[in-house]
C-alpha positions in Angstrom: 306.1 184.7 -66.9 306.3 187.7 -64.5 309.2 186.0 -62.7 311.1 186.0 -66.0 310.3 189.7 -66.5 311.6 190.5 -63.0 314.8 188.6 -63.6 315.4 190.3 -66.9 314.5 193.7 -65.4 317.3 193.3 -62.8 319.7 192.2 -65.5 318.8 195.2 -67.6 319.4 197.5 -64.6 322.8 196.0 -64.0 323.7 196.3 -67.7 322.2 199.8 -67.9 320.3 198.8 -71.0 317.8 201.7 -71.1 315.8 200.4 -74.0 315.2 197.0 -72.4 314.5 198.6 -69.1 311.9 200.9 -70.5 310.1 198.0 -72.3 310.2 195.6 -69.3 308.9 198.3 -67.0 306.0 199.0 -69.4 305.2 195.3 -69.6 305.3 194.8 -65.8 303.2 197.9 -65.4 300.6 196.8 -67.9 300.4 193.3 -66.2 300.0 194.9 -62.8 297.3 197.2 -64.1 295.4 194.2 -65.5 295.8 192.3 -62.2 294.3 195.2 -60.3 291.5 195.6 -62.8 290.6 191.9 -62.5 291.3 191.7 -58.8 293.0 188.4 -59.1 296.4 186.8 -60.1 296.8 186.6 -63.9 297.4 183.3 -65.7 300.1 183.1 -68.3 297.5 183.2 -71.0 296.2 186.5 -69.6 299.7 187.9 -69.3 300.4 186.9 -72.9 297.2 188.7 -73.9 298.4 191.9 -72.1 301.7 191.6 -73.9 300.0 191.2 -77.3 298.0 194.4 -76.6 301.4 196.2 -76.0 302.7 194.9 -79.3 299.6 196.2 -81.1 299.8 199.6 -79.5 303.4 199.9 -80.6 302.6 198.7 -84.2 299.9 201.4 -84.4 302.2 204.0 -83.1 304.9 203.0 -85.6 302.4 203.3 -88.4 301.4 206.7 -87.3 305.0 207.9 -86.9 305.7 206.7 -90.5 302.6 208.5 -91.8 303.8 211.6 -89.9 307.2 211.5 -91.5 309.0 210.4 -88.3 310.8 207.1 -89.3 313.3 207.4 -86.4 310.4 207.2 -83.8 308.8 204.3 -85.8 312.2 202.5 -85.6 312.2 202.9 -81.8 308.7 201.4 -81.6 309.8 198.5 -83.8 312.8 197.7 -81.6 310.4 197.7 -78.6 308.1 195.3 -80.5 311.1 192.9 -81.0 311.9 193.0 -77.3 308.3 192.2 -76.4 308.1 189.3 -78.9 310.8 187.6 -76.9 308.3 187.1 -74.2 305.5 185.8 -76.4 305.0 182.2 -77.6 306.1 181.4 -81.1 303.2 182.1 -83.5 302.1 179.6 -86.2 303.5 180.2 -89.6 301.2 181.1 -92.5 301.4 177.6 -93.9 300.5 176.1 -90.6 297.6 178.5 -90.2 296.3 177.7 -93.7 296.4 174.0 -92.8 294.5 174.6 -89.6 291.9 176.8 -91.4 291.3 174.2 -94.0 290.9 171.5 -91.4 288.5 173.7 -89.4 286.4 174.5 -92.5 286.0 170.8 -93.3 285.3 169.9 -89.7 282.6 172.6 -89.4 281.2 172.0 -92.9 281.6 175.8 -93.5 280.6 176.8 -97.0 280.3 180.6 -97.1 281.2 183.8 -95.4 278.2 183.4 -93.1 280.2 180.6 -91.4 283.2 182.8 -90.8 282.2 183.6 -87.2 281.9 179.9 -86.3 285.2 179.1 -88.0 287.0 181.9 -86.2 285.5 181.0 -82.8 286.6 177.3 -83.3 290.1 178.3 -84.3 290.6 180.8 -81.5 289.6 178.2 -79.0 291.8 175.5 -80.6 294.9 177.6 -81.2 294.7 180.0 -78.3 297.4 182.7 -78.1 299.6 181.1 -80.8 297.9 183.0 -83.6 297.4 186.6 -84.6 293.7 187.3 -85.1 294.2 189.7 -88.0 296.2 187.2 -90.1 293.8 184.3 -89.1 290.8 186.4 -90.2 292.4 187.2 -93.5 293.1 183.5 -94.2 289.7 182.3 -93.1 288.1 185.0 -95.4 290.3 184.0 -98.3 289.5 180.3 -97.9 285.7 180.8 -97.5 285.5 183.1 -100.6 287.3 180.6 -102.8 
């Protein structure tokens, strides 16, 4: 994963793509910081987790910019999110998520909101980084309440 970032970083330097360069440097820096923090080499799963944090930070910043009446800055954040998403695995669609949630509820015999924690834990382990926790939580909540 970091090898791909380094290759794309060199390419962005050669092409003088300032936006891409800024984002790739931020990703590399965040991964390096996490590596130093954990005092070990990061697995691809851990790197993906770091990149997802970067996406969430930019989404929050974009929301704040919109609330503050600065749509041009929110647009910059959204462009950066799109660049980062190129380095993340494809997330499951909502239909696929609903199917997985239904199967998990049946498998775990979940009946009420009290079982939500167990369902979420099971699905996080099963699906790993291919799912957004916020959307997964919303679907699980909706299914358990119905």
